[in-house]
N, C-alpha and C positions, 0 to 999 in steps of 0.2 A: 472150377466154376461153382458158384453158390447154388444149392439145390432148390431153395425157395426164396421168394421176394419178401421184402419188408412192406407191411401194409400201412405206410405212413399216412396215406390220405384216403383210406377205404374204411367205411364203417358199415358196409353191407355184407352180411355173412356169406351169401351165395357168391359174391365177387371175390371175397377172400379165398374161398375154396377153389372156385373155378379158374381163378387167375394165379393159382399156385403160390399164394402168400402164406406166411407163417401164421397159424392160428394157435394161440396159447389155449389149450383145452380146458375150458371151464365147465364142461358138460356134466361132470360128476357133481359139482356143487349145485348146478341147476336141477339135476335129478333129485337130489336130497332136499332141495328147497321146496319143490312141488310135492314131495312126499308128505309135507306137513298138511296137505289137503285144505289149505286156506283158499278162499275165493278171491280176496282182495289183497294185493301186495303193493307195498310202497318202498322205494329205495332212493335215498338221497346220496349223491356223490358230486364232487367238483366237476366243472366242465372239462371236456376232453379226457375223461377218465374211462371211456369205454361203454357209457350208458347206451349209446345208439347202436353199437355193435351187439350188446346184450339183447336189446329189444329186437334187432334183426334176427339174432340167433333163435330167440323164442318164437318169432314168426315162422321160421322154417321148421322148427320142431313141431309146432301145433298145426302146421299145414301137412304134416306127415311126410315131409321130404327126407326120408331116411337115408337115401344114398348120398346126400350131401355130407352126412356125418360119418361116412365110412372111415375107419381108422381112429375115430374119437371114442372116448370112454363110453358114451351113451349108446353107441351103435350096437354094442354087445349086451346092453342091459335089457331089463324087462319093461322099458318105457313103452307106453301104449301109443303106437304110431297112428293115432286117429287123425283124420283130416277135419279140422275145425275152420269155420269161416273166421277171418281175421279183420278186425277194425283197428287200423294202425294210424294214430294221429301224432304227428311230430310238430310241436309248436315252434320249432326252429324254422319250419317252412310254412307256417300259418301267419299271414300278416296280422299285426295287432297294434297299429299306430294309435288307434282309439277304440273304444268299446264297440261302436257300430261296425267298424272294419273287422274286428275280432269275430263278432257274431256272423257277419256275412261270409268271412273266410272259413269259419267252422262249417257252416252249411255247405259251402262249395266242396270242402274236403269230403264231407259225408256223401254228397251227391256223386262225386267221382268214384268213391268206393262202391256205391250202389251200382253205378254203370259198369264198373269192372266185373261185378258179379252178375251182370245181365239184368239189372233192375233199373231201367232208364228213368222211371218216374217215381220219385218219393216226395213226401211233404217237405217244403222248403221255407215255411213261414218263420221258423226259429230253429236254432241248433237243437233244442230239446225235442221238438216235433220231428225234425229230420232224423235224429238218433233213434227215436221210438219207431218210426216207420222203417228205417233200415234194419234195426234189430228184429222186428217182427218178420221181415222178409228173409233175412239170413238164417234165422232160427229154424226155418223149415228144412234146412240142410243138416244142421247139427248145432249143439251148443256153441256159443261164440267166445272167442278170445279177444278181449279188448286191450290193446297196447297203447299207452300214452307216454310219449317221450317229452321231457323238458316241460312239464305241466305248468311250471311257475314263470316261464320266460315272459309272458304278457304282463306279469306283475313286476318282475325284477327290472325290466327295461324302463319302467316308469316310477321307480322309487324316488327319483328326484322330484316327482310331481305326485304327491300323495293323493290328490283329488282323482287323477286319472287312474292311479294304482288301485284305489278303492273301487272304482267303477269296473275295472278289469276283474278284480276279485269277485264282484257281484255277478258278472257274466259267468265266470268259471264256477262259482258256487251253484248257480242255477243249473249249469250243465251237469255237474257231478251229482246233484240231487236227482236229475233225470237218469243218470247211470244207475244210481241206487234203486230207483223205482222200477228198473228193468231187470232186477236181480235174477229173475227166473230164466233169463236168456243166456246168462254168462257161464261159461266153463271156468274162466279165470280172467281177472282184471289185474294188469301190472302197470304201475305208474312210476315214472322216474322224474327226478328234478334235482336242482342244485340245493334249494333251501327247503326247510321244513316249516311251513306256515301251520299255525294251530289248526287242529281238526275242526274246531268250532267256526273258524273263519272261512274254510273252503270245503272240508270234507265232513260237514256236520251230520250227514246221513249215514256215514260209513262207521257204524258202531263196531264192526268186525274187521277194520282195516289192519292188516298185519304189517306194521312198520319194521322192516328188517334192517334198517340203516345201521343200527348199532348192535345187531345180534351176531353171535359168533358164526352163524351159518353163512354170513355174507362178508366176513372180514377180508377175504381175498378173492371174492367173486369178481371184483374189478381191481385193476392194478396188477403188477407182477411181483412175485416173490423172488428171492435170490435163486432158489432152486429152479424156478421156471425160466429165468434168464439164462442160467447155466445150461439147462436142457435144450431150450428151443433156439437160442441165439449163439451157440458155441461157434458156429462157422463164422459169423460176423465178428465175434470177439477175437477169434484167432486171426482173421484177416486184418482187422484193425491193429492188433498188436504187431503183426508182421510188417505191415506197411509203415507204421510209425515207430518201429523199433522199440516197442514197449512190452511189458509183460502183461499177461491176462489178469494177474492179480492186481496190477496197477489200475487197469481199466475197471475192474470190479470195485476197487476202493474208491475210484473217482466217481463212478455211478452212484455208489452208496452215499458219498458225501453230498453230491449235487442233486440226486433225484429220488432217493429213498426217504423213508421216515413217516409215511402217512399211516396213521392209526385211527380207526373209526369206532373203536369200542374201548371200554375201560379195562379190559383184561390184558394186562401188560405181558402175559405169557404168550400172547398171539403176536406173530411176527408182523412188523409193519411192511407196507408194500411200496414198490417203486411207482413213480408216475409213468404210465405206459407211453404217453405222447412224447415225453422228453427222451426216454430210453430209445425209442424207435429212431428219432431224429439224430440222437447222439451216435448210434451205430451206423446210420446212413451217411451222415456228414463227417464222421470220424473227428469230431472236435466237441469240446465242451461249450455250451451256450445256454442262455436262458430261454429255451424253446417254448416251454409251457406259458411262462409269463408273457413273453413277447408275441404269442399267438393271438393275444387280444384280451387285455384286462377289461372286464365288464365295465360299461360306462357308469353304472350305479355305484360301483365301488370307488371309482375315481372321484365321483361327486361326494361320496361319504368321506373320503380322505381330505378333500378340499374344505369340507365344512368345519372340521376341527382337527387339523393335522397334529397339533401339539398333544392332544389327548391320546392319539394313536402312535406317538413317536417312540414309545417304549412298550410295545405290546408283547414282546418275547418273554416267556416265562411268567405268565399272568394266571391267576387262580380264579376259577369259577365253580359253581356247584353243578352237579349233574342235571338238575332241573333247569338251570340256565341254558344248557345246550339243547334242550328239547325242541323248542320252536321259536319262530320269529313272529313278532306282531308288527303289522304294517304301520300302525299308529304309534308304536313305541319301539323303534328299532334298536336293539342292542348290537352295536357295531362289532363288538368282540365276537359275539355268537355268529354273526353273519360272516365275519372273516374266517371263522372255523368251518362253517358249512360250505363255504366257497373254496376251501382248500388252502387258504393263506396262513392258517394256523392248524395245528393238529394236537392230539393228546400226547403229552410227553411223560406225564406221571399221574398216579392216582393215589391220593392220600386219604387215610381213614383215621379219625380220632373219635372213639366211642360211636355215637350214632351219626356223627357229622362226616361228610364226604366232600372231597374237593378234587377237581381235575386241574392239573397244571397244563396250560396251553403254551405252545411255542411254535416257531417256524419249523416246518418239517425238514428242511434241508437248505443247502447253500444257495440253490437257485432262487428259492422264494425269499430267503433272508436278504440276499443282496438286492434282488429286484424290488421288493417292497421298500427297503431302506432307501434305495436310490430314488424311488418315486416320491417317498415322503420328503427326502432331503430337497428334491427339486421343488416341491410344493412349499416347504417351509422357507427355503431360501429364495423363492420366487424367481428361479432361473431355469433355463432349459436343461434337460437331463444331460445333453452332450457336454455342457459346461461343468456339470457336476462330475462327470467321468474324467475330464481333463484335469480339474482341480484336485481330485482324489489322487491322480497320478503323482502330482507334485507333493502332496501331503505325505504320501507313502515314501517318496524319494527323500523328503526331509527327515523322516524318522530313521530311515536306513543310514543316512549321512550324519545323523545327530545334529541337524541344522534346525534349531528351534526357531530362529528368526524366520526362515522360509516356511516352517510349519505354521506359525502364527499369522504371517502375512497371507498365506493361502487360505487360512480360516477367514480372515477379514474379507478377502476377495469373494469367497463362497457366500458369505452372509451379508455382503454389502447391499443387496437388493431386497432384504427383508422389509416389507412395508411396515410403516409405523402402526397401522391398525392391527397387525398380527403380533406385535411386540407384547410380551408379558413381563412385567417388572418383577420377576422372581428369579432367584438363582437356579431353581429347578428347571426353568425354561431353557436357560443356557446349557445346563447340564444335559438336557434332552437333545439339544442341537448337537452338542459335541459327541454324545454317545451315538446318536444316529449317524453322524458322519464317520466315526471310528468303526462302526459296524461294516462299512463299505471297504475297509482296508484289506480284508482277507488275512489279517494277522490276529494274534491273541489279544483281545480287549476285555477287561473286566471292569465293571462299574459298581460303585457303592461297596467296596471291599472292606469287610470287617477285620480289624486288627485288635490287638490287646489294649490299644490306647485310643481306639475310636474307629470311625468309618471314613476311609479315604475315598475321594471322588472317582478317580479313574486311574487304571494301570494299563499301559500298553507294553507288550513284550515282543520285541523283534528277535531275530535270530541271534543278534550279538549284543543287545542292550535292553534295559528295562527303563521305562519312563513312568514317573509317578506325578500325577496332576492333581492340584487342588484348585478349585474354582471359587471366585468371590464375585458378588454383584455390588457395585458401588463401594468397593473397598480396594485399597492399593494392592498391586500384585505382590509386593514384598511381604505383605501380611499373610497372603496365601502361602507363599514360599516358607515363611517362618513357621507356619502351622505344621508343615510337613516335618520340620526339624523338631519343633516342640513336642509333637505327638509321636515322633520317631516312627513314622509310617514305613520308612525304608527297611526297618529291622526284619520284617517278614520276608524280605527278598535277598538278604545278605548271603545266604547259602546257595543262591542260584549260580554263582560264579560268573556273573555278568556285571559290567559297569552300570551304574544307576544314575539317571539324570532326573533331577527334581525340578518341577515346573509350577510356578504360581501364575494363574491366569485371572485377570480382572476384567469383567464385562460392565459396560454401561451403555446407555442409549442417549447420546447427547445431540441436540439439534436434529432430532428425528433420524439419527444415523447411529449405527452400531459402532461402539468404540471398544477396542481390545488392547490391553497392555499386558506385558508379561515380564517375568523374572525367572531365570533358570540358573541352575548350578549343578555341577557334577558332585555326587557324594564321594568324599575322600576318605571317610572312615575316621 
């Protein structure tokens, strides 16, 4: 019998402990974080990454509930177990359909906290006045800890309507200005969110805001390391391996491929972390699935994808400056940066050339890569994702069987519904479509491969064969095929010991419909 439960749907620290769930002990990191003696902290992390559990843990720590932490690192430390009044605001649970509703809901949340502490009457004219009244009353007990979870949700949920998003920002900016004006009452203020909007737009008064999002002190504050999974979840891994007749090493390798890879600072010596949400469900369900992505892709990201899917069709391994990653501006949204902050891209490499620095961003793992690519393909091809999945099955089968006719007919089926308005008369557009589709195959795909004689468009390597593709727009397929021979693109792969199929593809858009022709030939040497 398993000694502890998995906390797949619990984000309240006291429930995790009292209901005998596994808690991955992060209290040593929390202790050292607050030893910095900052008053204002800010942490940005993707959704479902443990922010709410962290906030709940801080709440119990600063309430002085020491016995809840028995057996954890901080229990035996010299942490000051003082009881502080807590103001805990969770914007996941504060209605924010429009600015007026947001203000009213904020006031109601503050009034409830006041009532819970035995203060039934506080000022309710505005969120700022309600906060001031509440803080003045609570501070008679001790200095206050203010915990704010998902601070940016009222803005993010309205990014498709900039006018409302700006009004929401104005409401929040006024509220945080009130927080700063009450500085004398706070023991600590800890704010979490998904995005990092510029300080001037929301936190203009917080000159001493300690943004720990990319600091080494917080690299594994949320998410799981390999060692933590091995230590805390060994029983579940052993059970999984036993019931499915697999090895523990296989399961670790699968988790690493599908759920690891998140890096939140440019120090590449720091170990990336696993997505905790997906790991917990993987161990509970004993199967691989896109748990995190399927738990609810934010609506604002879906809308951003729809606005210009072509631009985002090849966002893996893209370069940005460190300054680019810093903040998001509501009026000029950098979608690549937003994809990074929301967890769909992560830091893969850090390049330095003199005084210039660049981050290379890419998909953190297979779950995100396949999920985003399938979503983009669905949008680009203007078809339901279920049809994408079924068509990909036949495309993969065609490659395994070396059936180029089936491969190309499946492509035509997949892309038949692309609306004329989305068509871009460029070879690069079709290259992006093909690359995006190939990323879903789960096999080795390389794009824009440099050879001694030029750059070939696409290479797909299956277990038993190599396919070399050359693409043309409004040129005959045999011209594309002949280029592969003329440039001797196949030479790079002759020592692989696999048969090589050469394929020329020709794209066109005739009578407002995609037209695809092909010529293929097996390399005979």
